[in-house]
ROKE-368086 format. One line per field, with one value per residue (C-alpha): residue in three letters; x, y negated, z; residue number from 1. Coordinates in steps of 0.25 Angstrom, whole numbers, plus 5000, padded with zeros to 4 digits. Example, Ala and Ser with C-alpha at 12.3 -4.5 7.8 and 13.67 -1.06 7.14 Angstrom:
// residues 2
code <- (ALA:SER)
px <- (5049:5055)
py <- (5018:5004)
pz <- (5031:5029)
pos <- (1:2)
***
This chain:
// residues 366
code <- (UNK:UNK:UNK:UNK:UNK:UNK:UNK:UNK:UNK:UNK:UNK:UNK:UNK:UNK:UNK:UNK:UNK:UNK:UNK:UNK:UNK:UNK:UNK:UNK:UNK:UNK:UNK:UNK:UNK:UNK:UNK:UNK:UNK:UNK:UNK:UNK:UNK:UNK:UNK:UNK:UNK:UNK:UNK:UNK:UNK:UNK:UNK:UNK:UNK:UNK:UNK:UNK:UNK:UNK:UNK:UNK:UNK:UNK:UNK:UNK:UNK:UNK:UNK:UNK:UNK:UNK:UNK:UNK:UNK:UNK:UNK:UNK:UNK:UNK:UNK:UNK:UNK:UNK:UNK:UNK:UNK:UNK:UNK:UNK:UNK:UNK:UNK:UNK:UNK:UNK:UNK:UNK:UNK:UNK:UNK:UNK:UNK:UNK:UNK:UNK:UNK:UNK:UNK:UNK:UNK:UNK:UNK:UNK:UNK:UNK:UNK:UNK:UNK:UNK:UNK:UNK:UNK:UNK:UNK:UNK:UNK:UNK:UNK:UNK:UNK:UNK:UNK:UNK:UNK:UNK:UNK:UNK:UNK:UNK:UNK:UNK:UNK:UNK:UNK:UNK:UNK:UNK:UNK:UNK:UNK:UNK:UNK:UNK:UNK:UNK:UNK:UNK:UNK:UNK:UNK:UNK:UNK:UNK:UNK:UNK:UNK:UNK:UNK:UNK:UNK:UNK:UNK:UNK:UNK:UNK:UNK:UNK:UNK:UNK:UNK:UNK:UNK:UNK:UNK:UNK:UNK:UNK:UNK:UNK:UNK:UNK:UNK:UNK:UNK:UNK:UNK:UNK:UNK:UNK:UNK:UNK:UNK:UNK:UNK:UNK:UNK:UNK:UNK:UNK:UNK:UNK:UNK:UNK:UNK:UNK:UNK:UNK:UNK:UNK:UNK:UNK:UNK:UNK:UNK:UNK:UNK:UNK:UNK:UNK:UNK:UNK:UNK:UNK:UNK:UNK:UNK:UNK:UNK:UNK:UNK:UNK:UNK:UNK:UNK:UNK:UNK:UNK:UNK:UNK:UNK:UNK:UNK:UNK:UNK:UNK:UNK:UNK:UNK:UNK:UNK:UNK:UNK:UNK:UNK:UNK:UNK:UNK:UNK:UNK:UNK:UNK:UNK:UNK:UNK:UNK:UNK:UNK:UNK:UNK:UNK:UNK:UNK:UNK:UNK:UNK:UNK:UNK:UNK:UNK:UNK:UNK:UNK:UNK:UNK:UNK:UNK:UNK:UNK:UNK:UNK:UNK:UNK:UNK:UNK:UNK:UNK:UNK:UNK:UNK:UNK:UNK:UNK:UNK:UNK:UNK:UNK:UNK:UNK:UNK:UNK:UNK:UNK:UNK:UNK:UNK:UNK:UNK:UNK:UNK:UNK:UNK:UNK:UNK:UNK:UNK:UNK:UNK:UNK:UNK:UNK:UNK:UNK:UNK:UNK:UNK:UNK:UNK:UNK:UNK:UNK:UNK:UNK:UNK:UNK:UNK:UNK:UNK:UNK:UNK:UNK:UNK:UNK:UNK:UNK:UNK:UNK:UNK:UNK:UNK:UNK:UNK)
px <- (4815:4823:4838:4848:4853:4862:4856:4862:4868:4865:4878:4873:4886:4893:4886:4892:4905:4905:4900:4912:4922:4916:4917:4932:4935:4929:4935:4949:4948:4944:4956:4965:4960:4962:4977:4980:4974:4982:4994:5001:5002:5016:5024:5031:5021:5021:5007:5001:4999:4987:4983:4987:4993:5006:5011:5022:5020:5026:5032:5025:5011:5000:4994:4982:4982:4971:4971:4958:4955:4942:4938:4935:4923:4915:4915:4903:4901:4892:4900:4906:4917:4918:4933:4931:4919:4908:4899:4902:4912:4909:4905:4890:4889:4897:4889:4894:4908:4908:4901:4912:4923:4917:4916:4930:4936:4928:4932:4946:4945:4938:4951:4957:4968:4981:4983:4974:4977:4966:4966:4956:4953:4946:4947:4940:4935:4923:4921:4919:4911:4923:4923:4936:4938:4952:4945:4934:4943:4952:4940:4935:4949:4951:4939:4947:4960:4972:4976:4986:4981:4989:4981:4989:4982:4982:4977:4969:4962:4955:4940:4937:4925:4921:4911:4904:4891:4898:4913:4923:4928:4941:4947:4956:4960:4971:4977:4974:4983:4978:4987:4986:5001:5009:5012:5024:5024:5017:5021:5013:5020:5015:5014:5017:5004:5000:5004:4997:4982:4981:4986:4973:4966:4977:4977:4988:4993:5001:5004:5007:5019:5016:5027:5024:5035:5038:5043:5056:5060:5055:5043:5030:5028:5013:5010:4996:4994:4984:4990:4984:4972:4966:4974:4987:4996:5006:5018:5012:5007:5020:5027:5018:5021:5036:5036:5028:5037:5049:5044:5041:5054:5062:5054:5056:5071:5071:5066:5052:5039:5031:5016:5009:4994:4983:4977:4988:4978:4985:4980:4987:4988:4991:4980:4967:4962:4961:4957:4945:4941:4946:4938:4941:4951:4950:4963:4961:4973:4971:4972:4985:4993:5002:5016:5022:5035:5037:5035:5049:5056:5051:5037:5025:5010:5000:4991:4990:4976:4971:4957:4957:4958:4948:4948:4951:4946:4934:4932:4921:4915:4903:4897:4904:4900:4905:4908:4917:4931:4939:4954:4965:4971:4974:4984:4997:5012:5021:5036:5041:5043:5028:5021:5007:5000:4986:4980:4966:4957:4944:4931:4922:4913:4918:4908:4915:4925:4930:4942:4943:4952:4965:4969:4983:4988:5004:5015:5028:5040:5050)
py <- (5243:5240:5236:5239:5225:5223:5216:5203:5203:5191:5187:5177:5180:5171:5159:5158:5162:5150:5141:5146:5143:5129:5127:5132:5123:5110:5113:5116:5104:5095:5100:5098:5083:5080:5085:5079:5066:5065:5056:5049:5034:5029:5027:5013:5007:4991:4986:4973:4962:4953:4940:4926:4927:4918:4917:4925:4932:4925:4929:4925:4924:4934:4942:4951:4964:4974:4989:4995:5008:5004:5019:5016:5008:5021:5022:5016:5021:5032:5037:5051:5056:5070:5072:5070:5079:5069:5069:5057:5055:5041:5028:5028:5016:5005:4995:5003:5002:4987:4985:4993:4986:4973:4977:4982:4970:4960:4967:4966:4951:4949:4950:4939:4948:4944:4958:4970:4984:4991:5006:5015:5004:5010:5003:5013:5026:5034:5035:5020:5018:5011:4999:4991:4989:4983:4972:4970:4968:4959:4950:4949:4946:4935:4928:4926:4921:4924:4939:4947:4961:4974:4987:5001:5013:5023:5034:5038:5051:5059:5061:5070:5079:5081:5081:5087:5079:5066:5067:5058:5054:5046:5037:5025:5019:5011:5001:4987:4977:4962:4951:4936:4936:4937:4951:4951:4966:4979:4994:5007:5019:5033:5042:5056:5065:5079:5088:5099:5099:5091:5079:5078:5076:5068:5058:5047:5039:5026:5014:5000:4991:4976:4966:4952:4942:4936:4922:4927:4935:4948:4956:4961:4975:4978:4993:4998:5013:5024:5038:5052:5057:5070:5083:5076:5085:5079:5080:5073:5062:5061:5060:5048:5041:5044:5037:5025:5023:5024:5013:5004:5007:5002:4989:4987:4989:4978:4969:4968:4968:4981:4983:4996:4998:5007:5020:5030:5042:5046:5044:5031:5030:5045:5046:5040:5053:5058:5044:5043:5058:5066:5078:5080:5090:5090:5087:5077:5076:5060:5057:5065:5057:5046:5051:5040:5048:5043:5028:5022:5013:4999:5002:5005:5007:4996:5003:4993:4991:4977:4981:4996:5008:5009:5020:5016:5028:5038:5052:5051:5065:5058:5044:5035:5037:5039:5053:5050:5054:5042:5039:5028:5030:5015:5005:4998:5001:4989:4987:4981:4967:4966:4962:4969:4959:4965:4978:4984:4994:4987:4995:4992:5004:5010:5002:5001:5011:5024:5015:5003:4992:4989:4975:4970:4957:4956:4946:4947:4945:4935)
pz <- (4732:4744:4743:4754:4757:4769:4780:4784:4798:4807:4813:4823:4832:4822:4827:4841:4836:4826:4837:4846:4835:4833:4848:4848:4836:4842:4856:4850:4841:4853:4861:4849:4847:4862:4862:4848:4852:4865:4866:4877:4877:4875:4888:4889:4881:4880:4884:4879:4889:4886:4893:4896:4910:4911:4925:4931:4945:4957:4970:4983:4977:4981:4969:4968:4961:4959:4954:4949:4942:4934:4931:4916:4920:4923:4938:4944:4958:4955:4943:4943:4934:4928:4930:4945:4946:4942:4931:4922:4911:4906:4911:4911:4900:4894:4902:4915:4910:4908:4921:4929:4922:4924:4939:4941:4933:4942:4954:4951:4948:4961:4968:4960:4955:4948:4943:4941:4937:4931:4928:4920:4910:4898:4884:4875:4882:4880:4895:4896:4884:4876:4885:4884:4899:4897:4888:4898:4910:4903:4899:4913:4918:4907:4913:4927:4921:4914:4915:4907:4904:4901:4897:4897:4891:4902:4893:4880:4879:4868:4869:4880:4877:4892:4898:4887:4889:4890:4886:4893:4879:4875:4885:4884:4897:4904:4914:4913:4920:4922:4927:4930:4928:4915:4911:4902:4898:4901:4899:4899:4906:4903:4916:4915:4914:4913:4901:4893:4893:4906:4899:4892:4906:4912:4901:4899:4911:4913:4920:4915:4919:4918:4920:4926:4927:4941:4943:4950:4937:4942:4937:4943:4938:4938:4936:4933:4935:4933:4935:4932:4940:4935:4936:4940:4948:4959:4949:4938:4948:4954:4940:4937:4950:4948:4935:4940:4952:4943:4935:4947:4953:4941:4941:4956:4954:4944:4955:4950:4958:4955:4958:4953:4954:4949:4951:4956:4956:4969:4984:4984:5000:5001:5012:5005:5001:5016:5021:5012:5011:5023:5020:5006:5002:4987:4981:4969:4959:4958:4973:4977:4988:4982:4980:4989:4989:4975:4978:4976:4986:4985:4982:4991:4989:4994:5004:5016:5013:5018:5021:5023:5015:5003:4992:4977:4970:4971:4966:4955:4957:4964:4964:4974:4988:5002:4999:4987:4987:4987:4988:4985:4971:4968:4973:4972:4973:4974:4975:4988:4982:4981:4994:4995:5003:5002:4996:4996:4989:4987:4989:4977:4980:4967:4960:4946:4946:4954:4959:4969:4966:4974:4977:4981:4984:4982:4982:4974:4984:4981)
pos <- (1:2:3:4:5:6:7:8:9:10:11:12:13:14:15:16:17:18:19:20:21:22:23:24:25:26:27:28:29:30:31:32:33:34:35:36:37:38:39:40:41:42:43:44:45:46:47:48:49:50:51:52:53:54:55:56:57:58:59:60:61:62:63:64:65:66:67:68:69:70:71:72:73:74:75:76:77:78:79:80:81:82:83:84:85:86:87:88:89:90:91:92:93:94:95:96:97:98:99:100:101:102:103:104:105:106:107:108:109:110:111:112:113:114:115:116:117:118:119:120:121:122:123:124:125:126:127:128:129:130:131:132:133:134:135:136:137:138:139:140:141:142:143:144:145:146:147:148:149:150:151:152:153:154:155:156:157:158:159:160:161:162:163:164:165:166:167:168:169:170:171:172:173:174:175:176:177:178:179:180:181:182:183:184:185:186:187:188:189:190:191:192:193:194:195:196:197:198:199:200:201:202:203:204:205:206:207:208:209:210:211:212:213:214:215:216:217:218:219:220:221:222:223:224:225:226:227:228:229:230:231:232:233:234:235:236:237:238:239:240:241:242:243:244:245:246:247:248:249:250:251:252:253:254:255:256:257:258:259:260:261:262:263:264:265:266:267:268:269:270:271:272:273:274:275:276:277:278:279:280:281:282:283:284:285:286:287:288:289:290:291:292:293:294:295:296:297:298:299:300:301:302:303:304:305:306:307:308:309:310:311:312:313:314:315:316:317:318:319:320:321:322:323:324:325:326:327:328:329:330:331:332:333:334:335:336:337:338:339:340:341:342:343:344:345:346:347:348:349:350:351:352:353:354:355:356:357:358:359:360:361:362:363:364:365:366)
***
């Protein structure tokens, strides 16, 4: 005898709905994590000075200073970066990172510098296999004599889940200042950055102000800088420069000597983009002309290159070649009581980083 039982309907349509809801929950949770974990590093933050340098700076003696963006130890000459249209998001291996940092540090030391300003120095980042690059550099410098060191964290970021196949991860990166002369104190200044969602991509930005006593009672003010790059508009870039120049001008008015070096993320000469890439019309946010109209009286850029014009940065959309887009982003701005005796961008073939170092020899005027 048959019973009339209702047939169970197979509701397969629920499966994709559940999957979709899970994706939305995961994505929403990740976005919440990114925004909730975001916080800016404090402005006017005192920085720890380490080392055993004891001497004060003197006038009428020539010093050598180097500025070098080391590209978090990832950029071999054939490395391409996803945010520039390339393919890679991390350094290829821990061994490669160690080799690149070793190469950049030894390149800087080859100029027998009294001061070195390093940018893009990672301390514990996914992208650089958690190598403490500041510690590695300081160790190499300690073998060459007595140096003071100051590390300023430029930014720290939440875990970036992109690209999907190999996420960029979490980043902790900063500025490292090395000095053979006694650094008495140092301060981190937070630069204005993008707001809203764009701040997640723009990250934090800063410069460090290190104070070095001079025998005549004044101070040498050494500023290490790395401004914003991706997605920066002219107003934001100018706001960063206005803040920087405001601080430099205050020190100059006190009678101090001022040197600011680093990665300005502007076409430093104002004409290097056209010089190196005459047929390229693409407008990159990180190489807009330097806003020279904002430079205060008593200051100038050091651009009288002793051995010819050489680029300091390459676009990493393709491996480095003669077809690469190159420009000058790095350099020094000095007060007029500092004599710039020599300045040159050094062609390294971008062997260890996507930047070339800048070397300057200077004298503090009596």
